[in-house]
N, C-alpha and C positions, 0 to 999 in steps of 0.2 A: 828395699834396695839402698845401698850406700850412695849418697849424693856427692857429686864432684863440684867444686867451685870452678866451673868452666870459664867464667868471665875473666879469670886471671890468665887464661891461655888462649884467648881468642886471637886468631891470626888476622892481622889487618889486611893481608893480601886477599881475604875473602869478602871484604866489606862491600864491594860492588855487587857480588852475588847475593849478599844479604839484602841489599836494597832492591835488586831485581826480584828476588824471591818474595820479599815482603810485599811489594806492590802487586805482584802476580797473585799472591794469596788473598789480598784485600779485594782485588778486582774479581777474583773467582767467587769470593763469598758474597759480594754485594751486587755485582752486575751479571756475571755469566755463571749462575748457579746451575748445578746439575738438574736435568729434567725441567727446564723452563716451560716445556710444552704442557706439563701437568699443571703448573701454576696458571697458565693461560686458560686451560680448560676449566679450572676451578673458578676463576674470577669472571670469565665470560660465558660460561655454560656451553662452550663449543666442544666438539669432540673430533678426534682424528677420524678420517674416512675408514670405511669398513672393507673396501675392495680396491683393487688396483686402478680400475677406471675412475673411481672417485678421487683417488690420489692424483692421477694425471690431471683431472679437471681442476682440483684445488691448486696444484703447482702452476697450472697455466693461468689461472685467474688471480691467485694470491700467492705468488712464489715465496715471499718472506714467511708468511704464516705456514705454508706447507713445509718449508725447510725447517722451521722451528719445531713443528710436530715430528719431523724426521730427526730431531735431535742434532741439528747442525751446530747449535751453540754448545752442545756437550763437547764437540771437538775443541772449541775455544777453551772451555773449562778444563779439559784434560791437558792442554798445552800449558795453561797457567799452573795447574797442579804439578806438572812435571818440573817447572821452574822452582816451585816451592819445595819439592822433594830434593832438588839439587842443593838449595840453600840449607835445608835441614841436615843434609849430609855434611855440609861444611861446618855447621854449628855443633852438631852432636857427635862428630867422629871422635873427639877426645874421650867421651864417656864410654862408648862401646863401638869401636870402629867396625868390627865384624858384623854386628847386627845392623848398623846403619848402612853398611855396604850392601847387605842382603836386602834390606828394605828398599833402598834406592834402585837396585837392579830389578827387583820384582815390580816395583811401582812403574818404572820406565818401560818395562816389558809389557805390562798390562795396558799402559797408555798407548804404546806402539800398536798393540793388537787392535785397540779401539779406533785409532786413527786410520789404520789400514782397512778397516771393515765398515766404517760408517758409510752409509749408502745415500746420503742426502743429495749430494751433487750428481751422483749417477742417476738417481730417480728424476731429478730435474731435467737432465739430458734426455732420458727416455720420454718424459712428458712432452718435451719439445718435438722429438721425433714422432711421437704419437699424433700430435696436433697436425703435423705436416704430412702424415702418411696418406697415401692415395688408394690403398687397397686394403681389403679386409684381412687378407693373409698377413700383411705386414703388421697391421694393428694387433692381430692375434699373437704374433710373435713377440711384439713389444709388451703386451699384457703379461705373457708368460715370463719374460725377462724381469718385469717389474715385480711379479709375485715372488720370484726367486730372490730378488734383492730384499724384499720385505722380510723374508724368512731369516735374513742375516742381521737385521737391525734390532737394536735394543728397544723393547717396550713400545713398539709402534703399531703392532697389529692387535687384533682382538685377542683377549686372553693374556695380554702383557707377557708374552713369551720373550725371554731375553735373547734367544738364539745362542748358538755355541760360542761364537766369538764374544758376544756381549757378556755371557756368563763368565768366561775365562778372564776377560778384562776386569770385570767388577770384582771377581775373587782376588786377583793379584793385587789390584790397587787397595782393596780392603785389608789384605794381609800386610801390605807395606804401611798403611796408616796405623794399624794396630802395633806393629813393631816400633815405628817412630814414637808412638804415644807411650809405649812401655819404657823406651829408652829415656824419654823426657822425665820419667819418675826418678831416674838416676842422676839427672842433670838439674842444676838450679836455674838454667837459662830460661826455661819456659814456664815453670811453676806447675804445681799439681793440678790446678783447675784446668789448664790447657791440656794436660795429659789425660785427665779423666774425660773431658769432653771428646777428645780424639778417640779414646777407647770406646766410648758409647757409640759414636758415629760409625767407626769401623766395625764394632761388634754387631750393630744392627745390619750392616751390609753382609757380614759373614753369616749372621743368623739366617738371613734370606737365602744366601747361597746354599747353606746346609739344608734348610727346609725344602728348597726347590729340588735338591738332589735326593733327599731322603724320603720325601712325602709326595711322590708323583700322583697319588690319588687325590690330593688337595688341589682345588682350582688355583692355577697360577696367578690369576688376577687377584684372588683373595690374599695370597702370600705377598704379592707386590704391595697391596694396600696396607698390609700389616706392618711391613718393615721399611719400604722405600721412602715414603714421605717423612717419617720420623728420622731416618738416616740422613735425608737431605737437609732437614733443619739443623741437625747436630753438626753436619759437615759445614754448613754455612757459618755456624758459630765458631767451629774449630779453625776454619780458614781465616776468619777475621782475627781471632786470638793469635794464631801463629804469625800472620802478616804483621800485626802490630808489634809483636816481640822481635821479629826479624828486623824491622825498621829501627827499633831501639838498639839492637845489636850493631847495626850499621853505624850508628852514632856513638857507640861505645868507644872510648879511648883506651887503646891497649897500653899496658904498663910499660914504662921506659926500661930498657935493659939496664941491669946493674953495672 
C-alpha cells in the first residue's frame, strides 16, 4: 500500500483528542486489560463460580472479586478503547477516510453492545435482593433471573460461552481493529510494527469468532483457550504502542501556513 506522509497534514484542532486517546490506550493496555478475571484465576488459582447460588454468595462476601469475574473491568476497557478509536479516526482519516469511518462506526457499535449487555452490576443487585429475600419462592425467582443474566455475559459461565451479545461485540471490535491496523500500513504515523501487532491481535479475535461459528462441535472452552489469551496479550501490546504514538502526535508541531 502507498504510504502517506500524514505528519505534514495533522490538524492541530485534534491534539486534545490525541492526548485523551493516547492516555486511554495506555491505561487500557497497562491497567484495565480485557479479561482481567482470567489473569486473576491464573495467578491465584481461583475459579469463577459454577452456579447462580455460588455467584450470589461470592458477590455478597467479596463483591469486587465477583464483579471482576463478571468482567466489570471490561466495561472500563471498552470505554477506553472507544476513546482510542476516536483518536485513531482523527489521526488516520487523511489516509483512508472511508475505511477509518467504517472502523470507527463498527468499533463504537460493538462497544455499545457490550456496555448495554454487561450484567455485572445487575448480578450484584440480584445478589443483594437474594440475601434479603424472606421466602423460597422469591429466592427461586431471583436464581432464575441470575441464570438468565449469566447467559448474556461474556466468558463467565462454564464452557466459556460468549453469549450472543458478547459474540457480536467481540466480532465488531475485532473488525474495527483489523481495519485500523490495515490503514496504518498506508500511513507513516504509526509504523509497520504497530500495524502488524494490531493485525495479529484482531486476527486472533476474528479467528476465534470464525471458529466458534463454524465449528460448533468443538468445545467452546478449548476454542477460547486457543485464541483469547494470545489475543489479549497482543491487544495489550497494540494499545501501548498506539497510545505512545498518539501522545507523540499530540506533541507534534503542525507546519506553519505558507
